[in-house]
SERO-4910 file (N, C-alpha, C, O; in steps of 0.05 Angstrom, whole numbers):
BEGIN
 pado doro    nc1    nc2    nc3   cac1   cac2   cac3    cc1    cc2    cc3    oc1    oc2    oc3
  Met    A  -1728    806  -2596  -1726    786  -2624  -1744    776  -2632  -1760    778  -2613
  Ala    A  -1751    768  -2643  -1766    750  -2656  -1762    727  -2651  -1756    726  -2628
  Trp    A  -1763    711  -2660  -1748    673  -2651  -1736    670  -2676  -1716    657  -2681
  His    A  -1751    685  -2693  -1734    673  -2727  -1706    683  -2725  -1688    668  -2732
  Gly    A  -1700    712  -2715  -1665    723  -2711  -1659    718  -2688  -1647    734  -2675
  Glu    A  -1669    684  -2676  -1655    681  -2652  -1640    658  -2657  -1651    646  -2676
  Pro    A  -1610    639  -2645  -1611    612  -2656  -1627    588  -2657  -1642    581  -2638
  Leu    A  -1625    577  -2674  -1637    547  -2682  -1627    532  -2685  -1603    535  -2692
  Ala    A  -1638    505  -2680  -1623    481  -2686  -1635    460  -2710  -1652    446  -2700
  Gly    A  -1632    456  -2728  -1648    437  -2753  -1646    404  -2744  -1629    386  -2743
  Phe    A  -1656    405  -2742  -1664    373  -2728  -1666    357  -2760  -1675    370  -2778
  Asp    A  -1655    324  -2766  -1666    306  -2777  -1648    279  -2775  -1626    271  -2767
  Leu    A  -1674    269  -2788  -1664    234  -2791  -1670    232  -2818  -1685    244  -2832
  Glu    A  -1651    206  -2824  -1650    191  -2846  -1661    150  -2845  -1654    131  -2830
  Thr    A  -1671    151  -2858  -1690    115  -2830  -1684    104  -2855  -1673    110  -2876
  Thr    A  -1699     83  -2843  -1698     46  -2867  -1733     40  -2861  -1743     18  -2859
  Gly    A  -1747     63  -2859  -1771     58  -2873  -1787     81  -2870  -1774    102  -2866
  Thr    A  -1828     84  -2874  -1833    106  -2857  -1852    101  -2834  -1859    120  -2820
  Asp    A  -1857     90  -2832  -1886     81  -2791  -1848     87  -2786  -1828     75  -2792
  Pro    A  -1852    105  -2774  -1823    123  -2737  -1837    104  -2717  -1828    107  -2694
  Leu    A  -1860     83  -2720  -1857     69  -2690  -1837     29  -2699  -1832      8  -2686
  Glu    A  -1831     41  -2728  -1823     12  -2736  -1796     10  -2752  -1782    -11  -2752
  Ala    A  -1789     33  -2766  -1759     41  -2776  -1744     54  -2758  -1749     73  -2743
  Arg    A  -1717     34  -2763  -1690     48  -2746  -1684     70  -2752  -1695     73  -2774
  Ile    A  -1670     93  -2745  -1645     95  -2761  -1623     93  -2776  -1614     70  -2781
  Val    A  -1613    115  -2784  -1590    109  -2806  -1582    133  -2809  -1571    138  -2787
  Thr    A  -1579    157  -2826  -1552    183  -2811  -1575    199  -2801  -1599    194  -2805
  Ala    A  -1567    218  -2790  -1572    237  -2772  -1564    268  -2772  -1545    272  -2786
  Ser    A  -1570    281  -2765  -1553    317  -2759  -1573    324  -2741  -1594    314  -2733
  Ile    A  -1557    350  -2736  -1562    370  -2719  -1548    403  -2733  -1524    407  -2737
  Val    A  -1562    416  -2737  -1547    440  -2751  -1561    466  -2735  -1586    469  -2735
  Glu    A  -1539    484  -2719  -1541    490  -2703  -1536    540  -2725  -1521    556  -2736
  Val    A  -1548    536  -2721  -1548    570  -2735  -1552    597  -2727  -1575    603  -2719
  Asp    A  -1534    613  -2727  -1540    633  -2707  -1578    663  -2709  -1598    663  -2724
  Gly    A  -1576    669  -2701  -1584    692  -2719  -1581    703  -2728  -1602    709  -2740
  Ala    A  -1570    711  -2733  -1563    717  -2772  -1565    694  -2790  -1563    700  -2814
  Gly    A  -1569    668  -2785  -1566    649  -2799  -1551    618  -2808  -1558    597  -2819
  His    A  -1519    633  -2792  -1496    619  -2799  -1499    590  -2781  -1505    585  -2757
  Val    A  -1493    576  -2803  -1478    555  -2792  -1463    560  -2773  -1447    578  -2777
  Val    A  -1464    545  -2745  -1439    544  -2732  -1433    521  -2714  -1412    510  -2707
  Arg    A  -1449    520  -2710  -1446    476  -2717  -1453    454  -2718  -1472    445  -2705
  Arg    A  -1441    444  -2731  -1458    418  -2743  -1445    390  -2726  -1422    388  -2718
  Arg    A  -1471    365  -2725  -1463    346  -2707  -1475    330  -2736  -1491    340  -2751
  Asp    A  -1464    305  -2738  -1480    278  -2763  -1470    254  -2751  -1452    249  -2736
  Trp    A  -1487    241  -2761  -1481    208  -2743  -1497    192  -2773  -1517    199  -2785
  Leu    A  -1479    171  -2776  -1482    138  -2786  -1492    115  -2754  -1483    112  -2732
  Ala    A  -1520    100  -2772  -1514     93  -2749  -1512     66  -2772  -1516     69  -2796
  Asp    A  -1504     40  -2760  -1512      6  -2759  -1543      4  -2742  -1551     -6  -2721
  Pro    A  -1557     21  -2765  -1593     11  -2748  -1597    -20  -2733  -1613    -19  -2714
  Gly    A  -1585    -47  -2740  -1586    -66  -2742  -1598    -85  -2751  -1591   -108  -2746
  Val    A  -1625    -78  -2772  -1636    -85  -2801  -1628    -78  -2820  -1612    -59  -2821
  His    A  -1639    -96  -2848  -1628    -86  -2873  -1644    -58  -2875  -1666    -50  -2869
  Ile    A  -1620    -48  -2890  -1644    -29  -2910  -1667    -41  -2922  -1667    -66  -2919
  Pro    A  -1694    -29  -2940  -1699    -34  -2958  -1685    -21  -2982  -1679      3  -2982
  Glu    A  -1680    -38  -3001  -1668    -21  -3030  -1692      3  -3020  -1696      6  -2996
  Gln    A  -1708     22  -3039  -1730     43  -3025  -1721     52  -3023  -1710     66  -3039
  Ala    A  -1717     50  -2994  -1702     76  -2981  -1676     85  -2972  -1670    105  -2959
  Ala    A  -1654     61  -2984  -1624     69  -3000  -1626     86  -3019  -1613    107  -3018
  Ala    A  -1646     82  -3042  -1632     97  -3059  -1658    120  -3061  -1667    126  -3083
  Ile    A  -1667    132  -3035  -1668    142  -3031  -1653    163  -3007  -1653    188  -3009
  His    A  -1642    151  -2986  -1602    172  -2983  -1602    164  -2982  -1615    156  -2964
  Gly    A  -1575    135  -3005  -1562    136  -3013  -1551    116  -2986  -1532    127  -2975
  Ile    A  -1553    109  -2982  -1542     85  -2959  -1554     60  -2950  -1576     57  -2941
  Ser    A  -1530     38  -2957  -1536     14  -2958  -1536     -4  -2929  -1529      0  -2906
  Thr    A  -1552    -33  -2945  -1531    -40  -2903  -1519    -41  -2907  -1505    -31  -2889
  Glu    A  -1505    -51  -2924  -1461    -57  -2930  -1453    -38  -2913  -1443    -42  -2891
  Arg    A  -1462     -6  -2927  -1446      9  -2920  -1455     16  -2888  -1438     18  -2870
  Ala    A  -1480     20  -2885  -1482     20  -2859  -1470      4  -2838  -1458     14  -2820
  Thr    A  -1475    -34  -2843  -1450    -43  -2826  -1423    -38  -2824  -1409    -44  -2805
  Ala    A  -1418    -30  -2837  -1394    -27  -2844  -1372     -6  -2824  -1354     -8  -2806
  Glu    A  -1389     20  -2843  -1381     56  -2816  -1389     59  -2801  -1377     71  -2783
  Gly    A  -1422     47  -2798  -1433     54  -2770  -1432     45  -2748  -1424     22  -2744
  Arg    A  -1444     67  -2721  -1442     64  -2706  -1469     48  -2695  -1491     48  -2708
  Pro    A  -1464     35  -2667  -1496     20  -2669  -1508     39  -2648  -1498     50  -2628
  Val    A  -1536     38  -2659  -1559     44  -2664  -1562     66  -2642  -1569     89  -2640
  Arg    A  -1549     39  -2621  -1558     45  -2584  -1540     75  -2588  -1549     97  -2593
  Glu    A  -1509     66  -2584  -1505     99  -2574  -1527    123  -2586  -1541    139  -2575
  Val    A  -1520    116  -2626  -1537    141  -2635  -1555    153  -2620  -1555    170  -2603
  Ala    A  -1581    131  -2636  -1597    147  -2612  -1592    163  -2589  -1599    187  -2591
  Asp    A  -1586    158  -2573  -1571    171  -2550  -1560    196  -2546  -1567    213  -2530
  Glu    A  -1535    200  -2567  -1522    216  -2568  -1537    251  -2586  -1533    275  -2588
  Ile    A  -1559    227  -2597  -1576    262  -2625  -1595    264  -2588  -1595    286  -2578
  Ala    A  -1608    244  -2574  -1635    258  -2546  -1614    274  -2542  -1616    292  -2558
  Asp    A  -1584    279  -2521  -1560    285  -2519  -1574    316  -2513  -1585    330  -2496
  Thr    A  -1563    318  -2544  -1557    336  -2558  -1575    358  -2570  -1570    381  -2576
  Leu    A  -1611    338  -2572  -1636    362  -2569  -1634    361  -2539  -1614    374  -2534
  Ala    A  -1645    351  -2513  -1651    369  -2497  -1631    383  -2492  -1636    403  -2478
  Ala    A  -1606    377  -2500  -1581    410  -2487  -1594    432  -2497  -1594    454  -2487
  His    A  -1611    419  -2530  -1622    449  -2536  -1638    468  -2516  -1637    490  -2506
  Trp    A  -1653    447  -2517  -1688    452  -2504  -1666    471  -2483  -1664    495  -2483
  Gln    A  -1651    450  -2466  -1641    464  -2439  -1634    498  -2440  -1635    517  -2424
  Asp    A  -1625    494  -2471  -1619    522  -2469  -1630    542  -2483  -1620    563  -2491
  Gly    A  -1657    531  -2484  -1670    556  -2492  -1672    553  -2517  -1692    561  -2530
  Val    A  -1649    540  -2528  -1660    543  -2566  -1680    519  -2571  -1675    496  -2564
  Pro    A  -1707    529  -2588  -1726    511  -2598  -1720    494  -2629  -1723    506  -2651
  Val    A  -1714    473  -2629  -1714    458  -2646  -1736    458  -2679  -1759    464  -2675
  Val    A  -1731    453  -2701  -1729    459  -2717  -1733    437  -2741  -1717    436  -2760
  Ala    A  -1763    416  -2737  -1765    394  -2759  -1766    395  -2769  -1761    419  -2774
  Tyr    A  -1773    376  -2804  -1791    382  -2811  -1799    371  -2815  -1788    358  -2832
  Asn    A  -1842    358  -2806  -1859    336  -2805  -1841    329  -2767  -1832    307  -2765
  Ala    A  -1838    344  -2746  -1827    340  -2730  -1834    312  -2713  -1822    297  -2697
  Ser    A  -1868    314  -2727  -1884    278  -2712  -1866    255  -2710  -1857    243  -2690
  Phe    A  -1860    250  -2745  -1844    234  -2757  -1820    223  -2740  -1820    203  -2725
  Asp    A  -1797    244  -2746  -1767    243  -2728  -1775    251  -2698  -1756    266  -2693
  Leu    A  -1779    251  -2690  -1786    253  -2649  -1803    230  -2638  -1808    226  -2615
  Thr    A  -1813    215  -2662  -1826    202  -2655  -1817    177  -2659  -1821    161  -2640
  Leu    A  -1807    169  -2680  -1788    148  -2677  -1759    155  -2676  -1741    141  -2685
  Leu    A  -1756    177  -2663  -1729    172  -2640  -1744    172  -2625  -1729    173  -2606
  Ser    A  -1772    171  -2613  -1774    168  -2580  -1777    132  -2576  -1775    121  -2554
  Ala    A  -1783    112  -2607  -1775     85  -2605  -1756     87  -2604  -1763     73  -2585
  Glu    A  -1732     90  -2605  -1706     75  -2625  -1703     78  -2581  -1694     59  -2568
  Leu    A  -1710    100  -2570  -1696    104  -2548  -1704     91  -2521  -1698     93  -2498
  Arg    A  -1725     72  -2540  -1747     57  -2519  -1752     28  -2517  -1763     12  -2502
  Arg    A  -1731     32  -2549  -1718      6  -2561  -1705    -13  -2549  -1705    -38  -2550
  His    A  -1688      9  -2531  -1663      9  -2518  -1657      5  -2499  -1638    -10  -2494
  Gly    A  -1676     20  -2478  -1676     30  -2446  -1661     47  -2446  -1638     43  -2438
  Leu    A  -1670     73  -2455  -1656     94  -2460  -1681    116  -2443  -1705    120  -2444
  Pro    A  -1662    123  -2430  -1677    149  -2429  -1693    161  -2443  -1684    163  -2466
  Ser    A  -1721    175  -2440  -1739    189  -2441  -1723    209  -2464  -1698    209  -2463
  Leu    A  -1739    231  -2491  -1725    264  -2472  -1742    265  -2453  -1731    268  -2432
  Ser    A  -1759    264  -2453  -1783    281  -2432  -1758    272  -2396  -1756    289  -2379
  Glu    A  -1748    253  -2393  -1741    241  -2374  -1708    248  -2373  -1696    236  -2355
  Arg    A  -1689    268  -2392  -1680    284  -2393  -1678    309  -2396  -1659    323  -2404
  Leu    A  -1704    314  -2387  -1703    339  -2386  -1727    346  -2357  -1747    359  -2351
  Gly    A  -1710    330  -2348  -1727    335  -2326  -1753    320  -2310  -1756    314  -2286
  Gly    A  -1777    316  -2344  -1797    309  -2336  -1823    315  -2352  -1846    306  -2354
  Val    A  -1803    342  -2366  -1821    368  -2366  -1823    350  -2407  -1808    331  -2414
  Pro    A  -1850    366  -2430  -1848    347  -2447  -1843    366  -2451  -1845    388  -2440
  Val    A  -1828    351  -2487  -1806    370  -2502  -1808    391  -2515  -1825    398  -2531
  Gly    A  -1799    397  -2512  -1807    439  -2529  -1791    457  -2518  -1779    459  -2497
  Pro    A  -1794    474  -2545  -1802    484  -2559  -1790    465  -2579  -1768    453  -2579
  Val    A  -1818    466  -2604  -1812    451  -2624  -1818    469  -2649  -1840    481  -2646
  Val    A  -1806    475  -2676  -1810    483  -2684  -1812    473  -2729  -1795    476  -2747
  Asp    A  -1845    457  -2728  -1841    447  -2754  -1849    460  -2775  -1867    475  -2768
  Pro    A  -1843    464  -2807  -1846    478  -2819  -1869    460  -2830  -1891    469  -2833
  Tyr    A  -1863    436  -2835  -1893    437  -2859  -1914    432  -2840  -1933    424  -2854
  Thr    A  -1922    434  -2814  -1950    449  -2792  -1955    466  -2798  -1978    474  -2800
  Ile    A  -1927    482  -2805  -1943    513  -2808  -1947    521  -2837  -1969    525  -2848
  Asp    A  -1928    522  -2845  -1945    515  -2866  -1979    497  -2886  -1994    502  -2905
  Arg    A  -1976    483  -2871  -2007    479  -2884  -2046    500  -2868  -2070    503  -2875
  Ala    A  -2019    509  -2839  -2046    520  -2820  -2038    555  -2833  -2051    571  -2821
  Val    A  -2026    563  -2847  -2022    602  -2852  -2027    591  -2880  -2050    582  -2875
  Asp    A  -2024    584  -2908  -2026    575  -2929  -2046    551  -2939  -2043    537  -2958
  Arg    A  -2069    551  -2919  -2075    515  -2922  -2088    514  -2958  -2087    492  -2970
  Tyr    A  -2095    529  -2966  -2104    542  -2997  -2096    523  -3008  -2107    505  -3021
  Arg    A  -2075    528  -3004  -2046    541  -3034  -2046    509  -3035  -2052    492  -3018
  Arg    A  -2034    504  -3074  -2039    475  -3080  -2014    474  -3082  -1994    488  -3080
  Gly    A  -2021    440  -3092  -1970    421  -3094  -1977    408  -3070  -1996    405  -3055
  Lys    A  -1957    403  -3071  -1943    389  -3058  -1930    400  -3025  -1918    421  -3019
  Arg    A  -1935    386  -3014  -1920    404  -2977  -1893    390  -2977  -1879    402  -2961
  Thr    A  -1877    366  -2991  -1861    363  -2988  -1834    381  -2972  -1841    404  -2967
  Leu    A  -1813    375  -2966  -1792    391  -2963  -1783    410  -2975  -1779    431  -2965
  Ala    A  -1777    401  -3009  -1761    412  -3029  -1782    429  -3047  -1775    449  -3059
  Ala    A  -1817    417  -3048  -1830    439  -3050  -1843    465  -3040  -1861    479  -3050
  Val    A  -1831    468  -3022  -1836    492  -2998  -1816    503  -2996  -1816    527  -3001
  Cys    A  -1788    486  -2986  -1761    498  -3006  -1763    518  -3031  -1753    541  -3032
  Gly    A  -1783    500  -3056  -1783    514  -3081  -1803    548  -3077  -1795    569  -3087
  Glu    A  -1827    546  -3060  -1835    561  -3053  -1842    581  -3037  -1864    593  -3036
  Tyr    A  -1817    585  -3017  -1804    607  -3008  -1774    610  -3010  -1757    611  -2993
  Gly    A  -1774    609  -3031  -1740    606  -3051  -1711    618  -3032  -1693    635  -3032
  Val    A  -1727    579  -3010  -1702    561  -3001  -1689    545  -3012  -1702    529  -3025
  Val    A  -1668    544  -3014  -1644    527  -3027  -1627    496  -3019  -1607    488  -3008
  Leu    A  -1655    485  -3037  -1645    453  -3030  -1624    454  -3030  -1618    476  -3040
  Glu    A  -1605    441  -3024  -1571    435  -3036  -1572    405  -3042  -1557    398  -3060
  Ala    A  -1587    386  -3031  -1575    356  -3033  -1600    344  -3018  -1600    344  -2994
  Ala    A  -1624    334  -3034  -1647    332  -3014  -1649    298  -2996  -1641    280  -3011
  His    A  -1657    291  -2972  -1662    268  -2961  -1626    271  -2955  -1615    255  -2940
  Glu    A  -1614    288  -2966  -1595    287  -2942  -1581    304  -2909  -1578    328  -2911
  Ala    A  -1574    294  -2887  -1600    299  -2868  -1580    321  -2859  -1592    341  -2866
  Ala    A  -1564    328  -2852  -1553    356  -2848  -1564    379  -2876  -1559    403  -2877
  Ala    A  -1579    363  -2898  -1571    391  -2917  -1603    381  -2903  -1606    396  -2884
  Asp    A  -1622    367  -2904  -1661    376  -2905  -1659    388  -2869  -1679    398  -2859
  Ala    A  -1642    386  -2857  -1640    393  -2833  -1638    444  -2836  -1649    464  -2828
  Leu    A  -1615    432  -2854  -1615    473  -2853  -1624    480  -2870  -1619    504  -2873
  Ala    A  -1651    464  -2900  -1666    478  -2896  -1690    476  -2878  -1706    495  -2876
  Ala    A  -1694    451  -2863  -1720    459  -2845  -1716    488  -2830  -1734    502  -2821
  Val    A  -1695    490  -2830  -1679    525  -2803  -1696    547  -2826  -1710    567  -2824
  Arg    A  -1688    534  -2845  -1678    574  -2869  -1723    569  -2876  -1738    588  -2878
  Val    A  -1728    550  -2877  -1759    555  -2885  -1779    564  -2861  -1794    582  -2865
  Ala    A  -1780    549  -2827  -1786    574  -2809  -1775    592  -2816  -1791    612  -2815
  Val    A  -1759    597  -2822  -1746    630  -2826  -1767    655  -2840  -1779    676  -2835
  Ala    A  -1763    633  -2861  -1786    644  -2881  -1816    653  -2882  -1829    672  -2889
  Ile    A  -1819    633  -2874  -1848    629  -2867  -1857    653  -2847  -1874    669  -2854
  Ala    A  -1836    655  -2810  -1846    680  -2808  -1831    698  -2817  -1824    709  -2796
  Glu    A  -1818    712  -2836  -1811    737  -2854  -1847    731  -2861  -1862    748  -2851
  Arg    A  -1856    714  -2874  -1882    712  -2905  -1900    724  -2884  -1913    744  -2892
  His    A  -1907    716  -2852  -1933    710  -2835  -1928    720  -2826  -1917    706  -2809
  Gly    A  -1924    749  -2816  -1926    759  -2799  -1947    746  -2759  -1944    744  -2735
  Arg    A  -1961    743  -2775  -1969    731  -2740  -1952    696  -2737  -1956    684  -2716
  Val    A  -1940    687  -2754  -1935    673  -2742  -1890    687  -2728  -1875    681  -2709
  Ala    A  -1890    699  -2742  -1864    714  -2734  -1882    723  -2694  -1870    719  -2673
  Ala    A  -1899    731  -2696  -1901    749  -2660  -1897    737  -2647  -1878    745  -2634
  Leu    A  -1910    708  -2638  -1907    686  -2622  -1877    676  -2615  -1857    671  -2628
  Asp    A  -1881    674  -2587  -1860    677  -2583  -1863    627  -2578  -1879    609  -2579
  Pro    A  -1832    634  -2573  -1832    581  -2578  -1842    581  -2587  -1849    577  -2610
  Ala    A  -1851    593  -2552  -1871    566  -2533  -1901    569  -2542  -1913    552  -2555
  Glu    A  -1911    595  -2535  -1939    594  -2551  -1939    583  -2589  -1957    571  -2601
  Leu    A  -1922    591  -2597  -1914    573  -2631  -1923    537  -2627  -1930    518  -2641
  His    A  -1920    541  -2610  -1896    499  -2608  -1931    499  -2605  -1941    489  -2625
  Glu    A  -1951    507  -2582  -1976    500  -2573  -1991    516  -2586  -2013    520  -2575
  Arg    A  -1987    529  -2611  -2010    531  -2634  -2008    509  -2659  -2026    498  -2673
  Gln    A  -1978    507  -2660  -1976    480  -2679  -1991    452  -2652  -2015    450  -2656
  Ile    A  -1987    443  -2642  -2005    437  -2635  -2033    426  -2643  -2038    403  -2651
  Gly    A  -2047    444  -2640  -2075    459  -2639  -2078    459  -2672  -2100    451  -2680
  Trp    A  -2062    466  -2692  -2057    469  -2718  -2060    452  -2734  -2073    451  -2755
  Tyr    A  -2036    426  -2714  -2047    389  -2727  -2061    372  -2719  -2064    348  -2725
  Arg    A  -2072    390  -2702  -2088    379  -2690  -2127    369  -2706  -2144    352  -2707
  Ala    A  -2117    398  -2715  -2144    401  -2732  -2136    395  -2756  -2153    391  -2773
  Trp    A  -2112    393  -2762  -2110    374  -2810  -2109    349  -2797  -2120    335  -2814
  Ala    A  -2105    338  -2784  -2107    302  -2766  -2125    295  -2780  -2125    276  -2795
  Glu    A  -2152    317  -2774  -2184    306  -2759  -2194    322  -2783  -2218    320  -2787
  Asn    A  -2184    334  -2795  -2206    335  -2827  -2189    325  -2856  -2198    325  -2879
  Phe    A  -2157    313  -2844  -2150    304  -2869  -2174    265  -2855  -2186    252  -2871
  Gln    A  -2173    259  -2833  -2189    227  -2822  -2207    232  -2837  -2205    217  -2856
  Asp    A  -2236    254  -2840  -2260    254  -2847  -2253    251  -2890  -2260    242  -2912
  Phe    A  -2239    263  -2879  -2238    264  -2915  -2233    240  -2917  -2251    230  -2932
  Leu    A  -2215    221  -2911  -2217    210  -2923  -2239    181  -2913  -2255    170  -2928
  Arg    A  -2236    176  -2896  -2262    165  -2889  -2292    175  -2908  -2309    158  -2911
  Gly    A  -2295    206  -2920  -2303    215  -2931  -2306    194  -2966  -2327    187  -2977
  Lys    A  -2276    188  -2974  -2271    171  -2995  -2283    148  -3000  -2288    136  -3020
  Gly    A  -2288    143  -2965  -2304    102  -2971  -2287     89  -2949  -2293     67  -2940
  Asp    A  -2266    102  -2943  -2234     89  -2909  -2240     88  -2884  -2227     98  -2866
  Thr    A  -2276     66  -2879  -2291     78  -2856  -2273     80  -2827  -2273     94  -2807
  Asp    A  -2257     59  -2836  -2239     62  -2808  -2211     74  -2807  -2194     66  -2791
  Ala    A  -2205     99  -2829  -2174    104  -2823  -2174    132  -2799  -2189    149  -2789
  Val    A  -2159    126  -2798  -2156    139  -2752  -2121    153  -2777  -2105    143  -2793
  Val    A  -2126    184  -2764  -2100    206  -2762  -2094    214  -2737  -2109    228  -2724
  Asp    A  -2071    206  -2729  -2065    216  -2696  -2069    237  -2685  -2048    241  -2674
  Pro    A  -2080    249  -2682  -2083    279  -2688  -2052    297  -2664  -2051    322  -2661
  Thr    A  -2035    282  -2653  -2019    283  -2634  -1982    290  -2642  -1964    274  -2644
  Trp    A  -1982    318  -2645  -1953    330  -2648  -1939    342  -2624  -1950    336  -2603
  Pro    A  -1918    357  -2620  -1903    336  -2634  -1886    300  -2639  -1871    290  -2655
  Leu    A  -1900    291  -2616  -1899    256  -2611  -1916    248  -2614  -1930    253  -2594
  Arg    A  -1933    228  -2637  -1950    218  -2642  -1948    201  -2610  -1924    200  -2603
  Thr    A  -1964    190  -2592  -1974    173  -2563  -1989    159  -2565  -2010    162  -2552
  Pro    A  -1987    131  -2588  -2005     95  -2583  -1985     85  -2553  -1963     91  -2542
  Leu    A  -2011     65  -2547  -2002     55  -2531  -1975     30  -2531  -1972     13  -2514
  Ala    A  -1959     37  -2557  -1936     16  -2558  -1926     48  -2536  -1925     45  -2511
  Leu    A  -1921     74  -2547  -1904    102  -2529  -1914    107  -2501  -1936    106  -2491
  Ala    A  -1888    114  -2492  -1892    128  -2463  -1907    151  -2463  -1894    168  -2473
  Val    A  -1939    164  -2453  -1938    193  -2452  -1916    210  -2435  -1913    206  -2411
  Gly    A  -1897    235  -2452  -1880    238  -2460  -1870    242  -2463  -1860    263  -2456
  Gln    A  -1861    223  -2481  -1827    213  -2496  -1840    217  -2510  -1834    216  -2534
***
């Protein structure tokens, strides 16, 4: 059976900001879905990020600094548990689905490094993370010239997926899984790949997008523009390769 008819694990973070190397985890969810599309398990986390949550971020996900401080668990514990849960899925052969995976996985990796915790790769015995399924990256590759936004909400609309509560981690994680399945159902060449092959294709698709976008920005006058082409983990000097 094709990968989209097998168990999948949706993953999403809501955070303090948009820079994955600097932002901190606020909420997280991992939603396990069986081959029939039913949710069989859901794990949610609320973290105290240890820093102020900007009003702009709180307005998006609804978690204030005061609430995170009062109700959240230490972010070190949360990051450790998330990483263990993701690693367990990969060890079981279950692909992890994350919309714009390079943001969430890079941010999680930065948190692990920040708190002196084992990296994702270390939890997997030293092998790279994966397989990862990123509907954002796949959609841009298979429907490159479609006009309009590529936000999760917009892509859900394109593929007829109901997003019940945008920017709520569990809702976004589940929607990411359902969008991934819908893309595979529409585009047979995506469904035909096994998870490892799809992971490798996404590395190339993301690199091609990043190079094209960088050229676009430079052509618009931003001659110093640099778009990191690495996926599913960005690899700046601040992070060890393989995290």
